[in-house]
KOLBADO-417344 format. One record per residue (C-alpha): residue in three letters; chain; x, y, z; residue number from 1. Coordinates in steps of 0.5 Angstrom, whole numbers, plus 500, padded with zeros to 3 digits. Example, Ala and Ser with C-alpha at 12.3 -4.5 7.8 and 13.67 -1.06 7.14 Angstrom:
! KOLBADO-417344
<atom><aa>Ala</aa><ch>A</ch><c1>525</c1><c2>491</c2><c3>516</c3><i>1</i></atom>
<atom><aa>Ser</aa><ch>A</ch><c1>527</c1><c2>498</c2><c3>514</c3><i>2</i></atom>
This chain:
! KOLBADO-417344
<atom><aa>Met</aa><ch>A</ch><c1>451</c1><c2>674</c2><c3>216</c3><i>1</i></atom>
<atom><aa>Asn</aa><ch>A</ch><c1>445</c1><c2>672</c2><c3>220</c3><i>2</i></atom>
<atom><aa>Arg</aa><ch>A</ch><c1>445</c1><c2>665</c2><c3>223</c3><i>3</i></atom>
<atom><aa>Ala</aa><ch>A</ch><c1>441</c1><c2>662</c2><c3>218</c3><i>4</i></atom>
<atom><aa>Leu</aa><ch>A</ch><c1>445</c1><c2>664</c2><c3>212</c3><i>5</i></atom>
<atom><aa>Ser</aa><ch>A</ch><c1>451</c1><c2>662</c2><c3>216</c3><i>6</i></atom>
<atom><aa>Arg</aa><ch>A</ch><c1>449</c1><c2>655</c2><c3>217</c3><i>7</i></atom>
<atom><aa>Leu</aa><ch>A</ch><c1>447</c1><c2>655</c2><c3>209</c3><i>8</i></atom>
<atom><aa>Phe</aa><ch>A</ch><c1>454</c1><c2>657</c2><c3>207</c3><i>9</i></atom>
<atom><aa>Phe</aa><ch>A</ch><c1>457</c1><c2>652</c2><c3>212</c3><i>10</i></atom>
<atom><aa>Ile</aa><ch>A</ch><c1>453</c1><c2>646</c2><c3>209</c3><i>11</i></atom>
<atom><aa>Gly</aa><ch>A</ch><c1>454</c1><c2>648</c2><c3>202</c3><i>12</i></atom>
<atom><aa>Thr</aa><ch>A</ch><c1>462</c1><c2>649</c2><c3>204</c3><i>13</i></atom>
<atom><aa>Val</aa><ch>A</ch><c1>461</c1><c2>642</c2><c3>207</c3><i>14</i></atom>
<atom><aa>Ala</aa><ch>A</ch><c1>458</c1><c2>639</c2><c3>201</c3><i>15</i></atom>
<atom><aa>Phe</aa><ch>A</ch><c1>462</c1><c2>642</c2><c3>196</c3><i>16</i></atom>
<atom><aa>Thr</aa><ch>A</ch><c1>468</c1><c2>639</c2><c3>199</c3><i>17</i></atom>
<atom><aa>Ala</aa><ch>A</ch><c1>465</c1><c2>632</c2><c3>200</c3><i>18</i></atom>
<atom><aa>Met</aa><ch>A</ch><c1>464</c1><c2>632</c2><c3>192</c3><i>19</i></atom>
<atom><aa>Ala</aa><ch>A</ch><c1>471</c1><c2>635</c2><c3>191</c3><i>20</i></atom>
<atom><aa>Ala</aa><ch>A</ch><c1>474</c1><c2>629</c2><c3>195</c3><i>21</i></atom>
<atom><aa>Ala</aa><ch>A</ch><c1>470</c1><c2>624</c2><c3>193</c3><i>22</i></atom>
<atom><aa>Pro</aa><ch>A</ch><c1>474</c1><c2>618</c2><c3>189</c3><i>23</i></atom>
<atom><aa>Gly</aa><ch>A</ch><c1>473</c1><c2>619</c2><c3>182</c3><i>24</i></atom>
<atom><aa>Ala</aa><ch>A</ch><c1>468</c1><c2>624</c2><c3>182</c3><i>25</i></atom>
<atom><aa>Ala</aa><ch>A</ch><c1>470</c1><c2>628</c2><c3>176</c3><i>26</i></atom>
<atom><aa>Ala</aa><ch>A</ch><c1>474</c1><c2>622</c2><c3>173</c3><i>27</i></atom>
<atom><aa>Thr</aa><ch>A</ch><c1>473</c1><c2>622</c2><c3>165</c3><i>28</i></atom>
<atom><aa>Ile</aa><ch>A</ch><c1>475</c1><c2>617</c2><c3>160</c3><i>29</i></atom>
<atom><aa>Ile</aa><ch>A</ch><c1>481</c1><c2>622</c2><c3>159</c3><i>30</i></atom>
<atom><aa>Asp</aa><ch>A</ch><c1>483</c1><c2>622</c2><c3>167</c3><i>31</i></atom>
<atom><aa>Glu</aa><ch>A</ch><c1>483</c1><c2>615</c2><c3>167</c3><i>32</i></atom>
<atom><aa>Trp</aa><ch>A</ch><c1>486</c1><c2>614</c2><c3>160</c3><i>33</i></atom>
<atom><aa>Gly</aa><ch>A</ch><c1>493</c1><c2>611</c2><c3>163</c3><i>34</i></atom>
<atom><aa>Ser</aa><ch>A</ch><c1>489</c1><c2>606</c2><c3>167</c3><i>35</i></atom>
<atom><aa>Ala</aa><ch>A</ch><c1>485</c1><c2>602</c2><c3>161</c3><i>36</i></atom>
<atom><aa>Lys</aa><ch>A</ch><c1>487</c1><c2>595</c2><c3>160</c3><i>37</i></atom>
<atom><aa>Ala</aa><ch>A</ch><c1>487</c1><c2>593</c2><c3>153</c3><i>38</i></atom>
<atom><aa>Glu</aa><ch>A</ch><c1>482</c1><c2>588</c2><c3>151</c3><i>39</i></atom>
<atom><aa>Ala</aa><ch>A</ch><c1>484</c1><c2>581</c2><c3>149</c3><i>40</i></atom>
<atom><aa>Ala</aa><ch>A</ch><c1>486</c1><c2>581</c2><c3>141</c3><i>41</i></atom>
<atom><aa>Pro</aa><ch>A</ch><c1>480</c1><c2>579</c2><c3>137</c3><i>42</i></atom>
<atom><aa>Ala</aa><ch>A</ch><c1>481</c1><c2>572</c2><c3>133</c3><i>43</i></atom>
<atom><aa>Leu</aa><ch>A</ch><c1>482</c1><c2>572</c2><c3>126</c3><i>44</i></atom>
<atom><aa>Lys</aa><ch>A</ch><c1>479</c1><c2>567</c2><c3>122</c3><i>45</i></atom>
<atom><aa>Pro</aa><ch>A</ch><c1>479</c1><c2>564</c2><c3>115</c3><i>46</i></atom>
<atom><aa>Ala</aa><ch>A</ch><c1>475</c1><c2>567</c2><c3>110</c3><i>47</i></atom>
<atom><aa>Ala</aa><ch>A</ch><c1>473</c1><c2>562</c2><c3>104</c3><i>48</i></atom>
<atom><aa>Leu</aa><ch>A</ch><c1>469</c1><c2>567</c2><c3>099</c3><i>49</i></atom>
<atom><aa>Asp</aa><ch>A</ch><c1>465</c1><c2>566</c2><c3>093</c3><i>50</i></atom>
<atom><aa>Ala</aa><ch>A</ch><c1>468</c1><c2>570</c2><c3>087</c3><i>51</i></atom>
<atom><aa>Lys</aa><ch>A</ch><c1>462</c1><c2>572</c2><c3>083</c3><i>52</i></atom>
<atom><aa>Thr</aa><ch>A</ch><c1>458</c1><c2>575</c2><c3>089</c3><i>53</i></atom>
<atom><aa>Thr</aa><ch>A</ch><c1>464</c1><c2>578</c2><c3>093</c3><i>54</i></atom>
<atom><aa>Ala</aa><ch>A</ch><c1>467</c1><c2>585</c2><c3>091</c3><i>55</i></atom>
<atom><aa>Val</aa><ch>A</ch><c1>474</c1><c2>588</c2><c3>094</c3><i>56</i></atom>
<atom><aa>Leu</aa><ch>A</ch><c1>473</c1><c2>596</c2><c3>096</c3><i>57</i></atom>
<atom><aa>Val</aa><ch>A</ch><c1>480</c1><c2>599</c2><c3>095</c3><i>58</i></atom>
<atom><aa>Met</aa><ch>A</ch><c1>480</c1><c2>605</c2><c3>099</c3><i>59</i></atom>
<atom><aa>Asp</aa><ch>A</ch><c1>484</c1><c2>612</c2><c3>099</c3><i>60</i></atom>
<atom><aa>Leu</aa><ch>A</ch><c1>491</c1><c2>609</c2><c3>097</c3><i>61</i></atom>
<atom><aa>Val</aa><ch>A</ch><c1>493</c1><c2>615</c2><c3>095</c3><i>62</i></atom>
<atom><aa>Asn</aa><ch>A</ch><c1>500</c1><c2>619</c2><c3>095</c3><i>63</i></atom>
<atom><aa>Gly</aa><ch>A</ch><c1>497</c1><c2>624</c2><c3>100</c3><i>64</i></atom>
<atom><aa>Gly</aa><ch>A</ch><c1>495</c1><c2>619</c2><c3>105</c3><i>65</i></atom>
<atom><aa>Cys</aa><ch>A</ch><c1>499</c1><c2>613</c2><c3>104</c3><i>66</i></atom>
<atom><aa>Asn</aa><ch>A</ch><c1>507</c1><c2>616</c2><c3>105</c3><i>67</i></atom>
<atom><aa>Glu</aa><ch>A</ch><c1>512</c1><c2>615</c2><c3>109</c3><i>68</i></atom>
<atom><aa>Lys</aa><ch>A</ch><c1>511</c1><c2>621</c2><c3>113</c3><i>69</i></atom>
<atom><aa>Arg</aa><ch>A</ch><c1>504</c1><c2>621</c2><c3>114</c3><i>70</i></atom>
<atom><aa>Arg</aa><ch>A</ch><c1>502</c1><c2>613</c2><c3>115</c3><i>71</i></atom>
<atom><aa>Pro</aa><ch>A</ch><c1>508</c1><c2>609</c2><c3>114</c3><i>72</i></atom>
<atom><aa>Arg</aa><ch>A</ch><c1>504</c1><c2>603</c2><c3>116</c3><i>73</i></atom>
<atom><aa>Cys</aa><ch>A</ch><c1>500</c1><c2>604</c2><c3>110</c3><i>74</i></atom>
<atom><aa>Val</aa><ch>A</ch><c1>506</c1><c2>604</c2><c3>105</c3><i>75</i></atom>
<atom><aa>Ala</aa><ch>A</ch><c1>508</c1><c2>597</c2><c3>109</c3><i>76</i></atom>
<atom><aa>Ser</aa><ch>A</ch><c1>501</c1><c2>594</c2><c3>107</c3><i>77</i></atom>
<atom><aa>Ile</aa><ch>A</ch><c1>502</c1><c2>596</c2><c3>099</c3><i>78</i></atom>
<atom><aa>Pro</aa><ch>A</ch><c1>506</c1><c2>590</c2><c3>097</c3><i>79</i></atom>
<atom><aa>Leu</aa><ch>A</ch><c1>501</c1><c2>585</c2><c3>101</c3><i>80</i></atom>
<atom><aa>Ile</aa><ch>A</ch><c1>495</c1><c2>589</c2><c3>098</c3><i>81</i></atom>
<atom><aa>Ala</aa><ch>A</ch><c1>498</c1><c2>589</c2><c3>091</c3><i>82</i></atom>
<atom><aa>Lys</aa><ch>A</ch><c1>499</c1><c2>581</c2><c3>091</c3><i>83</i></atom>
<atom><aa>Phe</aa><ch>A</ch><c1>492</c1><c2>580</c2><c3>094</c3><i>84</i></atom>
<atom><aa>Leu</aa><ch>A</ch><c1>489</c1><c2>584</c2><c3>088</c3><i>85</i></atom>
<atom><aa>Asp</aa><ch>A</ch><c1>492</c1><c2>580</c2><c3>083</c3><i>86</i></atom>
<atom><aa>Gln</aa><ch>A</ch><c1>489</c1><c2>574</c2><c3>086</c3><i>87</i></atom>
<atom><aa>Ala</aa><ch>A</ch><c1>482</c1><c2>577</c2><c3>087</c3><i>88</i></atom>
<atom><aa>Arg</aa><ch>A</ch><c1>482</c1><c2>579</c2><c3>079</c3><i>89</i></atom>
<atom><aa>Ala</aa><ch>A</ch><c1>485</c1><c2>573</c2><c3>077</c3><i>90</i></atom>
<atom><aa>Lys</aa><ch>A</ch><c1>479</c1><c2>569</c2><c3>080</c3><i>91</i></atom>
<atom><aa>Gly</aa><ch>A</ch><c1>474</c1><c2>575</c2><c3>077</c3><i>92</i></atom>
<atom><aa>Val</aa><ch>A</ch><c1>472</c1><c2>578</c2><c3>083</c3><i>93</i></atom>
<atom><aa>Thr</aa><ch>A</ch><c1>469</c1><c2>585</c2><c3>083</c3><i>94</i></atom>
<atom><aa>Val</aa><ch>A</ch><c1>474</c1><c2>591</c2><c3>085</c3><i>95</i></atom>
<atom><aa>Ile</aa><ch>A</ch><c1>472</c1><c2>598</c2><c3>086</c3><i>96</i></atom>
<atom><aa>Asn</aa><ch>A</ch><c1>476</c1><c2>603</c2><c3>088</c3><i>97</i></atom>
<atom><aa>Thr</aa><ch>A</ch><c1>475</c1><c2>610</c2><c3>091</c3><i>98</i></atom>
<atom><aa>Val</aa><ch>A</ch><c1>479</c1><c2>616</c2><c3>093</c3><i>99</i></atom>
<atom><aa>Ala</aa><ch>A</ch><c1>477</c1><c2>622</c2><c3>097</c3><i>100</i></atom>
<atom><aa>Gly</aa><ch>A</ch><c1>476</c1><c2>629</c2><c3>097</c3><i>101</i></atom>
<atom><aa>Lys</aa><ch>A</ch><c1>480</c1><c2>632</c2><c3>090</c3><i>102</i></atom>
<atom><aa>Asn</aa><ch>A</ch><c1>484</c1><c2>626</c2><c3>089</c3><i>103</i></atom>
<atom><aa>Thr</aa><ch>A</ch><c1>484</c1><c2>623</c2><c3>082</c3><i>104</i></atom>
<atom><aa>Ala</aa><ch>A</ch><c1>486</c1><c2>616</c2><c3>079</c3><i>105</i></atom>
<atom><aa>Ala</aa><ch>A</ch><c1>493</c1><c2>619</c2><c3>078</c3><i>106</i></atom>
<atom><aa>Asp</aa><ch>A</ch><c1>494</c1><c2>620</c2><c3>085</c3><i>107</i></atom>
<atom><aa>Ile</aa><ch>A</ch><c1>493</c1><c2>613</c2><c3>087</c3><i>108</i></atom>
<atom><aa>Leu</aa><ch>A</ch><c1>499</c1><c2>609</c2><c3>088</c3><i>109</i></atom>
<atom><aa>Pro</aa><ch>A</ch><c1>501</c1><c2>605</c2><c3>082</c3><i>110</i></atom>
<atom><aa>Gln</aa><ch>A</ch><c1>502</c1><c2>598</c2><c3>085</c3><i>111</i></atom>
<atom><aa>Val</aa><ch>A</ch><c1>495</c1><c2>598</c2><c3>087</c3><i>112</i></atom>
<atom><aa>Ala</aa><ch>A</ch><c1>492</c1><c2>603</c2><c3>081</c3><i>113</i></atom>
<atom><aa>Pro</aa><ch>A</ch><c1>485</c1><c2>601</c2><c3>078</c3><i>114</i></atom>
<atom><aa>Lys</aa><ch>A</ch><c1>485</c1><c2>596</c2><c3>072</c3><i>115</i></atom>
<atom><aa>Gln</aa><ch>A</ch><c1>482</c1><c2>598</c2><c3>066</c3><i>116</i></atom>
<atom><aa>Gly</aa><ch>A</ch><c1>474</c1><c2>598</c2><c3>067</c3><i>117</i></atom>
<atom><aa>Glu</aa><ch>A</ch><c1>474</c1><c2>598</c2><c3>074</c3><i>118</i></atom>
<atom><aa>Pro</aa><ch>A</ch><c1>470</c1><c2>603</c2><c3>077</c3><i>119</i></atom>
<atom><aa>Leu</aa><ch>A</ch><c1>473</c1><c2>609</c2><c3>081</c3><i>120</i></atom>
<atom><aa>Leu</aa><ch>A</ch><c1>468</c1><c2>613</c2><c3>086</c3><i>121</i></atom>
<atom><aa>Thr</aa><ch>A</ch><c1>471</c1><c2>620</c2><c3>087</c3><i>122</i></atom>
<atom><aa>Gly</aa><ch>A</ch><c1>470</c1><c2>626</c2><c3>092</c3><i>123</i></atom>
<atom><aa>Thr</aa><ch>A</ch><c1>468</c1><c2>621</c2><c3>097</c3><i>124</i></atom>
<atom><aa>Val</aa><ch>A</ch><c1>468</c1><c2>622</c2><c3>105</c3><i>125</i></atom>
<atom><aa>Ala</aa><ch>A</ch><c1>470</c1><c2>616</c2><c3>110</c3><i>126</i></atom>
<atom><aa>Asn</aa><ch>A</ch><c1>463</c1><c2>612</c2><c3>109</c3><i>127</i></atom>
<atom><aa>Lys</aa><ch>A</ch><c1>464</c1><c2>611</c2><c3>101</c3><i>128</i></atom>
<atom><aa>Phe</aa><ch>A</ch><c1>456</c1><c2>609</c2><c3>101</c3><i>129</i></atom>
<atom><aa>Val</aa><ch>A</ch><c1>455</c1><c2>617</c2><c3>103</c3><i>130</i></atom>
<atom><aa>Arg</aa><ch>A</ch><c1>453</c1><c2>621</c2><c3>096</c3><i>131</i></atom>
<atom><aa>Thr</aa><ch>A</ch><c1>455</c1><c2>615</c2><c3>092</c3><i>132</i></atom>
<atom><aa>Asp</aa><ch>A</ch><c1>452</c1><c2>609</c2><c3>088</c3><i>133</i></atom>
<atom><aa>Leu</aa><ch>A</ch><c1>456</c1><c2>604</c2><c3>091</c3><i>134</i></atom>
<atom><aa>Glu</aa><ch>A</ch><c1>450</c1><c2>601</c2><c3>094</c3><i>135</i></atom>
<atom><aa>Lys</aa><ch>A</ch><c1>446</c1><c2>600</c2><c3>088</c3><i>136</i></atom>
<atom><aa>Met</aa><ch>A</ch><c1>453</c1><c2>598</c2><c3>084</c3><i>137</i></atom>
<atom><aa>Leu</aa><ch>A</ch><c1>454</c1><c2>592</c2><c3>089</c3><i>138</i></atom>
<atom><aa>Lys</aa><ch>A</ch><c1>447</c1><c2>590</c2><c3>089</c3><i>139</i></atom>
<atom><aa>Asp</aa><ch>A</ch><c1>446</c1><c2>591</c2><c3>081</c3><i>140</i></atom>
<atom><aa>Lys</aa><ch>A</ch><c1>452</c1><c2>586</c2><c3>081</c3><i>141</i></atom>
<atom><aa>Gly</aa><ch>A</ch><c1>449</c1><c2>581</c2><c3>086</c3><i>142</i></atom>
<atom><aa>Ile</aa><ch>A</ch><c1>454</c1><c2>582</c2><c3>091</c3><i>143</i></atom>
<atom><aa>Lys</aa><ch>A</ch><c1>453</c1><c2>579</c2><c3>098</c3><i>144</i></atom>
<atom><aa>Thr</aa><ch>A</ch><c1>460</c1><c2>580</c2><c3>101</c3><i>145</i></atom>
<atom><aa>Val</aa><ch>A</ch><c1>465</c1><c2>586</c2><c3>101</c3><i>146</i></atom>
<atom><aa>Val</aa><ch>A</ch><c1>472</c1><c2>586</c2><c3>103</c3><i>147</i></atom>
<atom><aa>Val</aa><ch>A</ch><c1>474</c1><c2>593</c2><c3>106</c3><i>148</i></atom>
<atom><aa>Ile</aa><ch>A</ch><c1>482</c1><c2>595</c2><c3>105</c3><i>149</i></atom>
<atom><aa>Gly</aa><ch>A</ch><c1>485</c1><c2>601</c2><c3>105</c3><i>150</i></atom>
<atom><aa>Thr</aa><ch>A</ch><c1>487</c1><c2>607</c2><c3>109</c3><i>151</i></atom>
<atom><aa>Ala</aa><ch>A</ch><c1>485</c1><c2>610</c2><c3>114</c3><i>152</i></atom>
<atom><aa>Ala</aa><ch>A</ch><c1>483</c1><c2>604</c2><c3>118</c3><i>153</i></atom>
<atom><aa>His</aa><ch>A</ch><c1>479</c1><c2>609</c2><c3>123</c3><i>154</i></atom>
<atom><aa>Gly</aa><ch>A</ch><c1>476</c1><c2>612</c2><c3>117</c3><i>155</i></atom>
<atom><aa>Ala</aa><ch>A</ch><c1>474</c1><c2>609</c2><c3>110</c3><i>156</i></atom>
<atom><aa>Val</aa><ch>A</ch><c1>475</c1><c2>602</c2><c3>113</c3><i>157</i></atom>
<atom><aa>Leu</aa><ch>A</ch><c1>471</c1><c2>603</c2><c3>119</c3><i>158</i></atom>
<atom><aa>Tyr</aa><ch>A</ch><c1>465</c1><c2>607</c2><c3>117</c3><i>159</i></atom>
<atom><aa>Thr</aa><ch>A</ch><c1>465</c1><c2>604</c2><c3>110</c3><i>160</i></atom>
<atom><aa>Gly</aa><ch>A</ch><c1>465</c1><c2>597</c2><c3>113</c3><i>161</i></atom>
<atom><aa>Ser</aa><ch>A</ch><c1>460</c1><c2>598</c2><c3>119</c3><i>162</i></atom>
<atom><aa>Glu</aa><ch>A</ch><c1>455</c1><c2>601</c2><c3>114</c3><i>163</i></atom>
<atom><aa>Ala</aa><ch>A</ch><c1>456</c1><c2>595</c2><c3>109</c3><i>164</i></atom>
<atom><aa>Ala</aa><ch>A</ch><c1>454</c1><c2>591</c2><c3>115</c3><i>165</i></atom>
<atom><aa>Phe</aa><ch>A</ch><c1>448</c1><c2>595</c2><c3>117</c3><i>166</i></atom>
<atom><aa>Leu</aa><ch>A</ch><c1>446</c1><c2>594</c2><c3>110</c3><i>167</i></atom>
<atom><aa>Lys</aa><ch>A</ch><c1>446</c1><c2>586</c2><c3>111</c3><i>168</i></atom>
<atom><aa>Phe</aa><ch>A</ch><c1>453</c1><c2>585</c2><c3>107</c3><i>169</i></atom>
<atom><aa>Ser</aa><ch>A</ch><c1>458</c1><c2>580</c2><c3>109</c3><i>170</i></atom>
<atom><aa>Val</aa><ch>A</ch><c1>464</c1><c2>584</c2><c3>111</c3><i>171</i></atom>
<atom><aa>Val</aa><ch>A</ch><c1>471</c1><c2>581</c2><c3>111</c3><i>172</i></atom>
<atom><aa>Val</aa><ch>A</ch><c1>477</c1><c2>586</c2><c3>114</c3><i>173</i></atom>
<atom><aa>Pro</aa><ch>A</ch><c1>484</c1><c2>583</c2><c3>113</c3><i>174</i></atom>
<atom><aa>Val</aa><ch>A</ch><c1>487</c1><c2>587</c2><c3>118</c3><i>175</i></atom>
<atom><aa>Asp</aa><ch>A</ch><c1>494</c1><c2>587</c2><c3>114</c3><i>176</i></atom>
<atom><aa>Gly</aa><ch>A</ch><c1>490</c1><c2>591</c2><c3>109</c3><i>177</i></atom>
<atom><aa>Ala</aa><ch>A</ch><c1>487</c1><c2>597</c2><c3>114</c3><i>178</i></atom>
<atom><aa>Ser</aa><ch>A</ch><c1>492</c1><c2>602</c2><c3>116</c3><i>179</i></atom>
<atom><aa>Ser</aa><ch>A</ch><c1>492</c1><c2>608</c2><c3>120</c3><i>180</i></atom>
<atom><aa>Glu</aa><ch>A</ch><c1>498</c1><c2>613</c2><c3>123</c3><i>181</i></atom>
<atom><aa>Asn</aa><ch>A</ch><c1>499</c1><c2>608</c2><c3>129</c3><i>182</i></atom>
<atom><aa>Leu</aa><ch>A</ch><c1>498</c1><c2>601</c2><c3>132</c3><i>183</i></atom>
<atom><aa>Phe</aa><ch>A</ch><c1>493</c1><c2>604</c2><c3>137</c3><i>184</i></atom>
<atom><aa>Ala</aa><ch>A</ch><c1>488</c1><c2>606</c2><c3>132</c3><i>185</i></atom>
<atom><aa>Glu</aa><ch>A</ch><c1>488</c1><c2>600</c2><c3>128</c3><i>186</i></atom>
<atom><aa>Gln</aa><ch>A</ch><c1>487</c1><c2>596</c2><c3>134</c3><i>187</i></atom>
<atom><aa>Ala</aa><ch>A</ch><c1>481</c1><c2>600</c2><c3>136</c3><i>188</i></atom>
<atom><aa>Val</aa><ch>A</ch><c1>478</c1><c2>599</c2><c3>129</c3><i>189</i></atom>
<atom><aa>Ala</aa><ch>A</ch><c1>479</c1><c2>591</c2><c3>129</c3><i>190</i></atom>
<atom><aa>Trp</aa><ch>A</ch><c1>476</c1><c2>591</c2><c3>136</c3><i>191</i></atom>
<atom><aa>Leu</aa><ch>A</ch><c1>470</c1><c2>595</c2><c3>134</c3><i>192</i></atom>
<atom><aa>Phe</aa><ch>A</ch><c1>469</c1><c2>590</c2><c3>128</c3><i>193</i></atom>
<atom><aa>Ala</aa><ch>A</ch><c1>469</c1><c2>584</c2><c3>133</c3><i>194</i></atom>
<atom><aa>Asn</aa><ch>A</ch><c1>465</c1><c2>587</c2><c3>138</c3><i>195</i></atom>
<atom><aa>Ala</aa><ch>A</ch><c1>460</c1><c2>593</c2><c3>135</c3><i>196</i></atom>
<atom><aa>Pro</aa><ch>A</ch><c1>453</c1><c2>591</c2><c3>136</c3><i>197</i></atom>
<atom><aa>Gly</aa><ch>A</ch><c1>450</c1><c2>590</c2><c3>129</c3><i>198</i></atom>
<atom><aa>Val</aa><ch>A</ch><c1>457</c1><c2>590</c2><c3>126</c3><i>199</i></atom>
<atom><aa>Ala</aa><ch>A</ch><c1>460</c1><c2>584</c2><c3>129</c3><i>200</i></atom>
<atom><aa>Ala</aa><ch>A</ch><c1>455</c1><c2>579</c2><c3>127</c3><i>201</i></atom>
<atom><aa>Gln</aa><ch>A</ch><c1>456</c1><c2>581</c2><c3>120</c3><i>202</i></atom>
<atom><aa>Thr</aa><ch>A</ch><c1>464</c1><c2>581</c2><c3>120</c3><i>203</i></atom>
<atom><aa>Thr</aa><ch>A</ch><c1>470</c1><c2>577</c2><c3>119</c3><i>204</i></atom>
<atom><aa>Leu</aa><ch>A</ch><c1>477</c1><c2>579</c2><c3>121</c3><i>205</i></atom>
<atom><aa>Thr</aa><ch>A</ch><c1>482</c1><c2>576</c2><c3>118</c3><i>206</i></atom>
<atom><aa>Arg</aa><ch>A</ch><c1>489</c1><c2>576</c2><c3>114</c3><i>207</i></atom>
<atom><aa>Phe</aa><ch>A</ch><c1>490</c1><c2>576</c2><c3>107</c3><i>208</i></atom>
<atom><aa>Asp</aa><ch>A</ch><c1>493</c1><c2>569</c2><c3>107</c3><i>209</i></atom>
<atom><aa>Met</aa><ch>A</ch><c1>487</c1><c2>567</c2><c3>110</c3><i>210</i></atom>
<atom><aa>Ile</aa><ch>A</ch><c1>482</c1><c2>569</c2><c3>104</c3><i>211</i></atom>
<atom><aa>Thr</aa><ch>A</ch><c1>481</c1><c2>564</c2><c3>099</c3><i>212</i></atom>
<atom><aa>Phe</aa><ch>A</ch><c1>476</c1><c2>565</c2><c3>093</c3><i>213</i></atom>
<atom><aa>Gln</aa><ch>A</ch><c1>472</c1><c2>559</c2><c3>090</c3><i>214</i></atom>
C-alpha cells in the first residue's frame, strides 16, 4: 500500500472510530426509551354540553375487542359507559355507534348496544370519518360537539377525535371511557389530545362524572 493510500486509510479509520465513540451518535428513541421521563398528567376539565348540538360516538365496543383477555381495561369501563349513555339518551343527545371490519350489531356488548333508531356505522376503520357518511350525518343534525368513547383509545378514539378536531367540531374525551390494552397507551392518547397541534385547542379532556347536558 503506497503512502497516499495508507494515509487515507488511517484518516478513515480515525473518523469512523470517532463517530462510533461519540456520545449518542447512534441513539434513537428506541435506544433511549428507558430514560424518557413521563410528562405531567394533563388536567381534566368539566364539560357543560348542549344536548341538541352534541353527539356521542360509541366506537367498537364488541366482544372481540372488549374482553378480559385482550382488553380488561375496556371491560372495566363498560358500566361507566352504559351509565353515561343512559344519561345522554335521557337528555335527547344523539348517539352514533360504530363497529369495525366484519363486526355487526350482534357483536356489540349488550350493556352498550344501540337503541332502536340509533345509527350504526359498519365496516369502519380507526378513523370513523373515512369511507362513511359520519361528517354529513353530524352536520345534517347541526352537531357541533362530539364525545368520543370506545376502544381502542390508540385507534378509534385517537383518530376519530383528531379528525373531528380538524373538521372544527369541539371534541370531548372522557378518559374513563377510552380504553386500550395497557395504561401506557391510554396515557399517550390523553397526552396527544392535550398537546397535539390543531387538536388540543378543540379538545376537552374530562371524566364521565364531569360532563353535564343542558
